[in-house]
C-alpha positions as CSV (number, residue, x, y, z in Angstrom):
1,M,0.0,-0.1,0.0
2,S,1.3,3.3,-1.1
3,S,2.1,6.1,1.6
4,D,-0.4,8.4,-0.1
5,K,-3.1,6.0,-0.2
6,S,-2.5,5.1,3.7
7,I,-2.5,8.8,4.3
8,R,-5.8,9.2,2.5
9,I,-7.5,6.1,4.3
10,L,-6.5,7.7,7.8
11,A,-7.5,11.2,6.7
12,S,-11.1,9.6,5.6
13,M,-11.6,8.2,9.0
14,P,-13.6,9.9,11.8
15,Q,-11.3,12.5,13.7
16,P,-11.2,10.9,16.9
17,M,-10.7,7.4,15.8
18,A,-8.0,8.6,13.3
19,I,-6.1,10.5,16.2
20,V,-6.1,7.2,18.4
21,I,-5.0,5.0,15.6
22,R,-2.1,7.4,14.6
23,Y,-0.8,7.6,18.3
24,A,-1.2,3.8,18.6
25,L,0.6,2.9,15.4
26,A,3.4,5.6,16.6
27,A,3.8,3.8,20.0
28,L,3.5,0.3,18.3
29,A,6.2,1.3,15.8
30,A,8.7,2.7,18.5
31,V,8.1,-0.3,20.8
32,S,8.8,-2.6,17.7
33,A,11.9,-0.6,16.9
34,L,13.2,-1.1,20.7
35,L,12.4,-4.8,20.3
36,L,14.2,-5.1,16.8
37,Q,17.0,-3.2,18.5
38,N,17.4,-5.8,21.3
39,A,17.3,-8.7,18.8
40,L,20.0,-7.1,16.6
41,D,22.2,-6.0,19.7
42,P,24.8,-8.8,19.4
43,F,25.4,-7.6,16.0
44,F,25.5,-3.9,16.3
45,G,26.9,-3.6,19.9
46,E,27.0,-0.2,21.8
47,Q,28.5,1.9,18.8
48,N,25.1,3.1,17.7
49,P,22.1,2.0,19.7
50,Y,19.5,4.3,17.5
51,H,19.7,2.5,14.2
52,T,16.4,0.7,14.5
53,A,14.9,3.9,16.4
54,W,15.1,6.1,13.2
55,L,12.9,3.6,11.6
56,A,10.1,4.2,14.0
57,V,10.6,8.0,13.8
58,V,10.4,8.0,10.1
59,F,7.2,5.7,10.0
60,A,5.6,8.1,12.6
61,A,6.8,11.2,10.7
62,W,5.4,9.9,7.4
63,Y,2.1,8.5,8.5
64,C,1.2,9.6,11.9
65,G,1.6,13.2,12.2
66,I,3.8,15.5,14.5
67,G,2.3,14.5,17.8
68,P,2.5,10.9,17.4
69,T,5.8,11.3,16.1
70,I,7.1,13.0,19.4
71,V,5.6,10.3,21.3
72,S,7.5,7.9,19.0
73,V,10.7,9.7,19.5
74,V,10.1,10.0,23.4
75,I,9.4,6.3,23.7
76,C,12.6,5.4,21.6
77,S,14.9,7.8,23.5
78,I,13.7,6.5,27.0
79,G,14.0,2.7,25.8
80,V,17.4,3.1,24.2
81,W,18.6,5.4,27.0
82,Y,17.4,2.8,29.5
83,W,18.4,-0.7,27.8
84,F,21.0,0.0,25.1
85,V,23.2,2.8,26.6
86,A,25.8,1.7,29.3
87,P,25.3,1.3,32.3
88,F,22.4,-0.9,31.0
89,H,18.9,-1.0,32.7
90,S,19.8,2.2,34.4
91,F,18.7,5.9,34.1
92,A,21.8,6.9,35.8
93,N,24.4,9.2,34.3
94,K,25.6,7.7,30.9
95,G,28.5,10.0,30.2
96,D,29.2,12.4,27.3
97,I,29.0,9.7,24.6
98,G,25.6,8.9,25.8
99,L,24.5,12.4,26.0
100,S,25.9,13.2,22.4
101,G,24.1,10.1,20.9
102,L,21.0,11.1,22.4
103,L,21.2,14.9,21.4
104,G,21.9,13.7,17.8
105,F,19.1,11.3,17.5
106,L,16.9,14.3,19.0
107,V,18.1,16.6,16.3
108,L,17.9,14.4,13.4
109,S,14.5,13.2,14.7
110,A,13.2,17.0,14.7
111,V,14.7,17.1,10.9
112,I,12.6,13.9,10.0
113,I,9.5,15.5,11.6
114,A,9.6,18.5,9.9
115,F,10.4,17.1,6.6
116,G,7.4,14.5,7.1
117,D,5.1,17.1,8.2
118,S,5.9,19.2,4.9
119,T,5.4,16.1,2.9
120,R,1.9,15.5,4.4
121,R,1.0,19.1,3.9
122,N,2.1,18.8,0.4
123,I,0.2,15.7,-0.1
124,R,-2.9,17.4,1.6
125,N,-2.6,20.5,-0.8
126,R,-2.2,18.2,-3.7
127,E,-5.3,16.0,-2.6
128,R,-7.3,19.2,-2.1
129,A,-6.1,20.5,-5.6
130,E,-7.1,17.4,-7.1
131,E,-10.6,17.4,-5.4
132,E,-11.1,20.8,-6.6
133,L,-9.9,20.2,-10.0
134,C,-12.2,17.0,-10.2
135,K,-15.2,19.3,-8.8
136,A,-14.4,22.0,-11.6
137,R,-14.1,19.4,-14.2
138,E,-17.6,18.0,-13.0
139,K,-19.0,21.5,-13.3
140,L,-17.6,22.2,-16.4
141,E,-19.0,19.1,-17.7
142,Q,-22.2,19.6,-16.3
143,R,-22.0,23.4,-17.7
144,V,-21.1,21.9,-21.2
145,R,-23.9,19.5,-21.2
146,E,-26.4,22.4,-20.1
147,R,-24.9,24.7,-22.8
148,T,-25.1,21.9,-25.4
149,A,-28.7,21.2,-24.5
150,E,-29.3,25.0,-24.5
151,L,-27.7,25.4,-27.9
152,E,-29.6,22.5,-29.2
153,Q,-32.7,23.9,-28.0
154,R,-32.0,27.5,-29.4
155,T,-30.9,26.0,-32.8
156,A,-34.2,24.1,-33.0
157,E,-36.1,27.7,-32.3
158,V,-34.1,29.2,-34.8
159,I,-34.8,26.5,-37.4
160,E,-38.5,26.6,-36.5
161,K,-38.5,30.7,-36.6
162,A,-36.4,30.5,-40.0
163,A,-39.0,28.1,-41.4
164,L,-41.8,30.5,-40.4
165,L,-39.7,33.5,-41.9
166,D,-39.6,31.5,-45.2
167,L,-43.4,31.4,-45.2
168,A,-43.6,35.3,-45.6
169,N,-44.0,36.9,-48.7
170,D,-41.7,40.0,-47.6
171,A,-37.8,39.5,-48.5
172,I,-36.3,39.1,-45.0
173,F,-32.4,39.1,-44.7
174,I,-29.9,39.5,-41.8
175,K,-26.7,41.4,-42.3
176,T,-23.4,41.4,-40.1
177,A,-22.1,45.0,-38.8
178,K,-19.9,45.1,-42.1
179,G,-23.1,44.5,-44.3
180,N,-22.5,41.0,-45.1
181,V,-25.6,38.6,-45.6
182,V,-25.9,35.8,-43.1
183,Y,-29.6,35.0,-43.5
184,W,-31.7,35.0,-46.7
185,N,-35.2,33.8,-46.6
186,S,-37.4,32.3,-49.3
187,G,-39.2,35.6,-50.0
188,A,-35.7,37.3,-50.8
189,E,-35.1,34.5,-53.2
190,R,-38.4,35.1,-55.0
191,L,-38.2,39.0,-54.9
192,Y,-34.4,39.2,-56.0
193,G,-33.7,36.1,-57.8
194,W,-30.4,35.0,-55.8
195,K,-30.7,31.8,-53.9
196,A,-29.6,31.9,-50.3
197,D,-26.5,30.1,-51.1
198,E,-25.5,32.5,-53.7
199,A,-26.4,35.7,-51.5
200,M,-24.6,34.4,-48.2
201,G,-21.5,36.3,-47.3
202,K,-22.2,38.9,-49.9
203,F,-22.1,42.7,-49.3
204,A,-25.9,43.3,-49.4
205,S,-25.9,47.0,-50.8
206,L,-23.5,46.1,-53.6
207,L,-25.6,42.8,-54.4
208,L,-28.6,44.8,-54.6
209,Q,-27.2,48.0,-55.9
210,T,-29.1,49.8,-53.2
211,Q,-29.9,53.5,-53.9
212,S,-31.4,55.6,-50.9
213,P,-32.8,59.0,-50.4
214,I,-30.2,59.4,-47.6
215,P,-26.7,58.0,-47.2
216,L,-26.8,54.5,-45.9
217,A,-24.1,55.5,-43.3
218,E,-26.9,57.7,-41.7
219,V,-29.3,54.8,-41.8
220,E,-27.0,52.5,-40.0
221,K,-26.6,54.8,-37.0
222,K,-30.4,54.4,-36.4
223,E,-31.9,51.8,-34.1
224,F,-35.1,51.6,-36.5
225,W,-35.4,52.9,-39.8
226,E,-38.3,53.0,-42.6
227,G,-38.2,54.2,-46.0
228,E,-38.1,53.6,-49.6
229,L,-35.2,52.1,-51.5
230,L,-34.4,51.4,-55.0
231,H,-33.0,47.7,-55.7
232,T,-31.8,45.8,-58.9
233,T,-32.9,42.3,-59.2
234,R,-30.6,39.4,-60.5
235,D,-32.2,39.9,-64.0
236,G,-31.5,43.6,-63.9
237,R,-34.9,45.1,-63.1
238,Q,-35.2,48.0,-60.9
239,I,-37.7,47.8,-58.2
240,T,-38.9,49.9,-55.3
241,V,-39.1,48.5,-52.0
242,A,-40.6,49.8,-48.6
243,S,-37.8,48.9,-46.1
244,R,-37.8,48.4,-42.6
245,W,-34.5,48.1,-40.7
246,T,-34.0,46.8,-37.2
247,M,-30.5,47.1,-35.5
248,L,-29.2,43.7,-33.9
249,R,-27.0,43.9,-30.7
250,D,-24.7,41.5,-29.2
251,K,-24.8,40.4,-25.3
252,D,-22.6,43.3,-24.7
253,K,-25.2,45.8,-26.3
254,H,-23.1,46.7,-29.3
255,P,-24.4,46.9,-32.8
256,A,-23.9,43.3,-34.4
257,G,-25.9,43.9,-37.5
258,W,-29.3,44.4,-39.1
259,M,-32.5,42.7,-39.9
260,E,-34.0,44.1,-43.2
261,I,-37.6,43.5,-44.2
262,N,-38.4,44.7,-47.8
263,T,-41.7,44.8,-49.5
264,D,-41.9,45.3,-53.3
265,I,-44.1,48.4,-53.9
266,T,-43.0,48.9,-57.5
267,A,-46.6,48.6,-58.8
268,R,-48.0,50.6,-56.3
269,K,-45.4,53.5,-56.9
270,S,-46.1,53.3,-60.8
271,A,-49.9,53.6,-59.8
272,E,-49.2,56.7,-57.5
273,D,-46.9,58.3,-60.3
274,A,-49.6,57.8,-62.9
275,A,-52.3,59.2,-60.4
276,R,-49.9,62.2,-59.7
277,R,-49.4,62.8,-63.4
278,L,-53.0,62.6,-64.1
279,S,-53.6,65.3,-61.1
280,G,-51.1,67.5,-62.7
281,R,-52.7,67.2,-66.0
282,I,-56.0,68.2,-64.3
283,L,-54.3,71.3,-62.8
284,T,-53.0,72.1,-66.0
285,L,-56.3,71.8,-67.8
286,Q,-57.8,73.6,-64.9
287,D,-55.5,76.5,-65.5
288,D,-56.1,76.4,-69.2
289,E,-59.8,76.6,-68.5
290,R,-59.4,79.4,-66.2
291,R,-57.5,81.1,-68.9
292,R,-60.2,80.3,-71.4
293,I,-63.1,81.5,-69.3
294,A,-61.1,84.8,-68.3
295,R,-60.6,85.5,-72.1
296,E,-64.3,84.8,-72.9
297,L,-65.4,86.9,-70.0
298,H,-63.1,89.6,-71.2
299,D,-63.8,89.2,-74.8
300,S,-67.7,88.6,-75.0
301,L,-69.4,89.5,-71.9
302,G,-67.0,92.6,-71.4
303,Q,-67.4,93.8,-74.9
304,Y,-71.2,93.7,-74.8
305,L,-71.4,95.5,-71.4
306,A,-68.9,98.1,-72.9
307,A,-71.3,98.5,-75.8
308,L,-74.3,98.8,-73.8
309,K,-72.4,101.6,-71.7
310,M,-71.8,103.6,-74.6
311,Q,-75.5,103.3,-75.6
312,L,-76.7,104.4,-72.3
313,D,-74.1,107.3,-72.6
314,I,-75.7,108.5,-75.8
315,L,-79.2,108.0,-74.3
316,A,-78.2,110.3,-71.5
317,L,-77.6,113.1,-74.0
318,S,-81.2,113.0,-75.2
319,A,-83.5,115.4,-73.5
320,D,-86.4,112.8,-73.9
321,M,-84.9,110.6,-71.4
322,Q,-85.0,110.6,-67.7
323,P,-81.0,111.6,-66.8
324,D,-81.5,109.7,-63.5
325,V,-82.6,106.3,-64.7
326,I,-79.9,106.4,-67.4
327,A,-77.4,107.5,-65.0
328,E,-78.4,104.5,-62.5
329,C,-78.3,102.4,-65.6
330,T,-75.1,103.3,-66.3
331,H,-73.6,102.9,-62.8
332,I,-74.9,99.3,-62.8
333,V,-73.0,98.6,-66.1
334,E,-69.9,99.9,-64.6
335,Q,-70.2,97.8,-61.7
336,C,-70.8,94.8,-64.2
337,L,-67.8,95.7,-66.2
338,K,-65.8,96.0,-62.9
339,E,-66.8,92.6,-61.5
340,T,-66.2,91.0,-64.8
341,R,-62.7,92.5,-65.2
342,T,-61.9,91.4,-61.4
343,I,-63.3,87.9,-62.0
344,S,-61.2,87.4,-65.2
345,H,-58.1,88.7,-63.5
346,L,-58.5,86.2,-60.6
347,L,-59.1,83.3,-62.8
348,H,-56.0,84.1,-64.8
349,P,-54.5,87.7,-64.4
350,P,-53.1,88.7,-67.8
351,L,-50.1,90.2,-66.1
352,L,-48.9,86.4,-65.1
353,D,-48.6,85.7,-69.1
354,E,-47.4,89.2,-69.9
355,A,-45.1,90.3,-67.2
356,G,-44.6,87.1,-65.1
357,F,-45.1,86.4,-61.4
358,G,-43.6,89.3,-59.9
359,S,-45.9,91.8,-61.4
360,A,-48.9,89.4,-61.0
361,A,-48.1,88.9,-57.3
362,R,-47.8,92.6,-56.6
363,W,-51.2,93.3,-58.4
364,Y,-53.0,90.1,-56.6
365,V,-51.4,91.3,-53.1
366,D,-52.7,94.9,-53.3
367,G,-56.0,93.9,-54.3
368,F,-56.3,91.3,-51.6
369,A,-55.3,93.8,-48.9
370,Q,-57.9,96.1,-50.1
371,R,-60.6,93.6,-50.2
372,S,-59.6,91.8,-46.8
373,G,-58.1,94.8,-44.6
374,I,-55.1,92.5,-43.9
375,E,-51.8,94.1,-44.3
376,V,-49.8,92.1,-46.6
377,N,-45.9,92.4,-47.1
378,L,-44.1,91.2,-50.3
379,F,-40.5,90.9,-50.4
380,L,-39.0,90.2,-53.9
381,P,-35.4,89.8,-54.9
382,P,-34.0,93.0,-56.3
383,V,-33.6,91.1,-59.8
384,F,-36.6,88.9,-60.6
385,G,-36.8,87.9,-63.9
386,R,-39.2,85.6,-65.9
387,L,-39.5,81.8,-64.7
388,R,-41.0,78.8,-66.6
389,R,-44.5,79.1,-67.3
390,D,-45.6,76.0,-65.1
391,V,-43.5,77.4,-62.2
392,E,-45.0,80.8,-62.4
393,I,-48.5,79.3,-62.5
394,A,-47.9,77.1,-59.5
395,M,-46.5,79.8,-57.3
396,F,-49.3,82.3,-58.3
397,R,-52.1,79.4,-57.3
398,V,-50.3,78.7,-54.1
399,L,-50.0,82.5,-53.3
400,Q,-53.9,82.6,-53.9
401,E,-54.9,79.7,-51.9
402,A,-52.8,80.8,-49.0
403,L,-54.2,84.2,-48.7
404,T,-57.5,82.9,-49.2
405,N,-56.9,80.4,-46.2
406,V,-55.5,83.3,-44.1
407,H,-58.5,85.2,-44.7
408,R,-60.8,82.5,-43.8
409,H,-59.3,80.6,-40.9
410,S,-56.3,82.4,-39.4
411,E,-57.5,85.7,-38.0
412,S,-54.3,87.4,-38.7
413,K,-53.8,90.9,-39.3
414,K,-50.7,90.7,-41.2
415,V,-49.1,88.3,-43.8
416,D,-45.5,88.6,-44.8
417,I,-44.6,86.9,-48.3
418,R,-40.9,86.2,-48.9
419,V,-39.6,85.0,-52.3
420,S,-36.0,83.6,-52.8
421,L,-34.1,82.4,-55.8
422,D,-30.9,80.9,-56.6
423,D,-29.6,78.9,-59.7
424,Q,-31.2,75.7,-58.7
425,R,-34.6,76.4,-57.0
426,V,-37.1,79.1,-56.2
427,Q,-38.7,79.5,-52.7
428,M,-41.8,81.3,-51.4
429,K,-42.5,81.3,-47.8
430,I,-46.0,82.8,-46.6
431,Q,-46.1,83.6,-42.8
432,D,-49.2,84.7,-41.0
433,F,-49.5,85.7,-37.4
434,G,-53.0,84.2,-36.5
435,Q,-54.2,81.4,-34.3
436,G,-52.2,78.7,-35.9
437,I,-53.4,75.1,-37.0
438,P,-53.7,72.0,-34.4
439,K,-50.7,69.8,-34.8
440,G,-52.8,66.8,-35.7
441,T,-54.4,68.8,-38.7
442,V,-51.2,69.9,-40.0
443,R,-50.1,66.3,-40.1
444,Q,-53.0,65.2,-42.0
445,L,-52.6,68.1,-44.4
446,L,-49.1,67.0,-45.2
447,D,-50.0,63.4,-45.3
448,G,-52.8,64.0,-47.5
449,G,-55.6,62.4,-44.9
450,A,-59.1,62.3,-45.6
451,R,-59.9,65.7,-43.9
452,T,-57.2,67.4,-46.3
453,S,-58.9,70.4,-47.8
454,V,-59.1,70.7,-51.4
455,G,-56.9,73.8,-51.8
456,I,-53.9,72.3,-49.7
457,A,-54.2,69.2,-51.7
458,G,-53.9,71.2,-55.0
459,M,-51.1,73.1,-53.5
460,R,-49.2,69.9,-52.6
461,E,-49.9,68.4,-56.1
462,R,-48.5,71.2,-57.8
463,A,-45.4,71.1,-55.9
464,R,-45.2,67.2,-56.4
465,E,-45.8,67.5,-60.1
466,L,-42.8,70.0,-60.5
467,G,-40.5,67.9,-58.2
468,G,-40.6,70.3,-55.5
469,S,-42.0,70.4,-51.9
470,L,-44.7,72.2,-49.8
471,Q,-44.1,72.2,-46.0
472,I,-46.5,73.5,-43.3
473,T,-45.4,74.3,-39.7
474,S,-47.7,75.8,-37.4
475,D,-48.0,76.9,-33.4
476,S,-50.0,79.5,-31.6
477,K,-48.0,82.4,-32.9
478,G,-49.0,81.7,-36.4
479,T,-48.5,79.6,-39.6
480,L,-45.6,79.3,-42.1
481,L,-46.2,77.6,-45.5
482,T,-43.0,77.1,-47.6
483,L,-43.1,76.4,-51.4
484,T,-39.8,75.2,-52.9
485,L,-39.7,74.5,-56.7
486,P,-36.6,73.3,-58.7
487,L,-35.7,75.5,-61.8
488,E,-34.5,72.5,-63.9
489,D,-36.6,70.3,-66.0
490,S,-39.2,68.8,-63.9
491,D,-38.9,65.5,-65.7
492,E,-35.5,64.8,-64.2
493,K,-35.5,62.5,-61.2
494,P,-34.4,63.6,-57.9
495,L,-31.1,62.8,-56.7
496,L,-30.7,59.5,-54.8
497,W,-27.7,58.4,-52.6
498,T,-26.0,55.2,-53.3
499,D,-23.0,53.5,-51.8
500,Q,-20.8,54.9,-54.6
501,M,-21.7,58.4,-53.6
502,S,-21.3,57.9,-49.9
503,A,-17.9,56.5,-50.7
504,D,-16.9,59.6,-52.8
């Protein structure tokens, strides 16, 4: 039996019993050493009576501990001193030789005791380390089993969810933080034409040739984003998608990628563009009809009324006629001429065709101020030439509708109109200082909700038809309407951001 195993057996016993056994073994070893010394005394003589005592001390120091070893040393010292050191069988003075032998035995025994205790501590520490290592290994194995089961469960859940995502009609794919595709569902395969194994690992924006109204770097800074993107399919078709981005984070809450859900709205966008073009065409026809009606009022009814007035003037010079009646008729005809001229100019002011928006706006603003009693300040650039005909008509109609809304709804006593111009666009801001518009109503006006007025819808469609924008902001201090129209050809498409533009 090895020493380590013997020590472990003693350590595994109950503490009181182990102590008794250790002391008994140490004492037994000492007695056995004395008996062995007595048996070997004829061979060893008196030169070194401690030969067998070392064996007892080493045994006790190795197996029994400090206390039992000391007991063994004491028993051996007394036994050897009494039996094997002359004078024998006596505790009398043994002389210097006897004392020096005893002292050497005690010193060497102390060294053996210290060495044995150190060895036992090392053994205990090693056993403790082995036990802790075994426990740690068991815990690790248990954790590995639990983690494996957890991963298997999560894998099954992911597979189940992936199967559900494959049932979706929308294109759903997941990208890493660098933009590489790591998941590509069946909807994405149907929409774009690339199989999952072909798309995996590819840079999504390059694969789809993504074009965005804002730089993709700005989109990727947002936790959530919704908007429209232009994508190119495998067969080269360009489609418009309603895209929804959701940022994915790792366990440390750092951005790890994005889940992108795209719905094909190409057909809907085509229908909306067709409806917008139709709406713009209707507005153009409306303007042409107003121009025709204005011309007819001026050329036909106005001419007839003018002739009637001249005839009445002639009759007024006749003595046979009643001057008062003729004068009243003349006054009525003059009012008819004035109202006809006003209606004609309001339908389509001749100044708009002859002199442009600047002159027509001044004429209309002056007339509006006189009719409504509202102070109107018009600020035009020092040099304001002619613009495209459709731009001038759109600006004038928006000005008409905006001032009409101010008069009807705002209760403002003052309106400021500022027109600015550069090489690329013209902008008109109409600011009143009335009671404002409720926030919810403003949102409905801009979104084209069911409660949107016809006038606001017309202004918005005029701006869209020309590739411009109409913005309305309002609070308790008043309302600001901003019309922005590009000066280049309205058929040109607005600029879209692409990855190449972002990189440049």
